[in-house]
N, C-alpha and C positions, 0 to 999 in steps of 0.2 A: 504494500500500500504506500501511497505517497505521503510523506510527512509534511507538516505545516510550512516549513521553510521552502521545500521544493514546490509546494502549491503556490506560494507567494512569488517565487522566482518565475515559474511557468507563466503565471498571470502577467507579471511585468513584461516578460519577453514577448508574449503573444499580443498583448495590448499595444506595445511599441511597434510590433510588426504591422498590425492592422492600421494603427494611426498613421504610420509612415507610408502606407501603400494606398494612397488616395488617388493615384494616377491610373490605376488599373481599369481598362475599358470593359472588363468582363462583368456583365450584369449580375451574375450570381455572386461573384466575389464582392462587388459593391454592396450587395444586400447583406452578406455575411459581415462586412465591415460595419455597416449601419447597426446591425444587431450587437456586435461587440462594443462599439462605441457608446451605445445606448443601453447596454445590459443592466446597469443599476436601476433603470426605470422599467425595462422590459422583463427582466428576470431578477427581481429584487431579493429573492430567497437564495440566489446562487451568486455570491460575490466574486468568485474566481473562475477564470477560464483556464483550463489546464490542457486542452488538446484541440488540434485543428487537423482535419483530414486524417483521421486515425483509421488504421486497418482493422476490419472486423476479425480477421485472422492474421496474426503476425506473419510477415513475409509472404502474404498471399493477397496482394492488392486486387487480384481478379475476383475475389470474394466480396469486394465492395469496401468502400471507405465511408465512415461516418463523417459528418461535417464538424460539429463542435461538441465538446464536453465542458460543462461548468460544474462547480462544486460549491458547497457552503463551507468546506474545510472541516466538516465534522461528520463525514460519512454519508452525506446525501449528494447525489449526482443528478444532473440534467443532461440528457443527450438531446441535442437540437439538430434537426435536419432543416436545411435552408434550400428553398427552391424559388428561382426567379421565373415568373409566369408572365408572358407577353400579353398585356391587357389592351394593347393598342390595335394590333392587327385584327382583321375581321375575316369571316368566311367559315364554312363548315369544318374544314380540316383544322383550322386554327382553334376553333372552339373545342373540337375533339381532343386536340393536343393539350389544351389548357386543362380539360377535365382529367386527362390521363396523368398529367403532372400533379394535380391536386390529390388524386388517389395514390399515386406513387410516393409522394412525400409523406403521407400518413403511414403507409405500409413500411417505408424505410425507417421512419422514426420508431415505429413499434419493433421492427427487427433489430435495429441497433441498440435500442433500450434493452431488449432481451439478451443480446450478445454481451453487453457490458454487465448486466446483472449477473449473468452466468459466470463471467470472468471474475467479478468481485466477490461473489458468494453472498450468502444470506445475512451476513452482518452489516450489509450496506443497503441503502435505499436508492433506487434508480428510477427516475421518471423520464418519460419521453415527451418531446415537444417538437413543433414545427413552426417555421417562420417563412412566409411567402410574400411576394410583392402584391398579393391580393389585398393585404392589410398590413402595412409596415408599422402599425402602431401597437400591434399585439403579437405575443408569442402564444400559440395554441397548444394546450396540453392534449395528449392523445388518451 
C-alpha cells in the first residue's frame, strides 16, 4: 500500500504535470486536466490524485488503462474514467457514437473500480466515477 508521504508526492507531481500541460490539443486530455485542476470542488472527498493512465494488469496495456485514481489518504479510493463526447456534430452516426461513448465510460468505470478493489483487497474502499464533456460541472458516481 502507498504511504502518506508517497501519496502527497504523487499528488504534487501529477498536479504539476496537468497544470503545466495546458497546451495539449487532445480533447480528452483537456477534460482530464479540467477534472484534476478542479478536483477539490468536483471530488471533495478525495484530496489526492495518485495515478494517471494506470494499467489494469501490470505490463499488459492491451488489457486496458484506467484514467485516474484519487484517494483520501486513509484507505478510500476513487477510480475516475474520463470521456470526451463531441456535442457539436450532428447526424445519426454521431448520435450513435455519443451514446456508445456514454455507455462505454460507465462500463469502464465499473470494470476499473472492480480491478482496483481486487488489487487492494477488502481492507480498502473503492468507488467508481465518470466525468464527461456532457456535464463538466459534475463527476458521476456509478
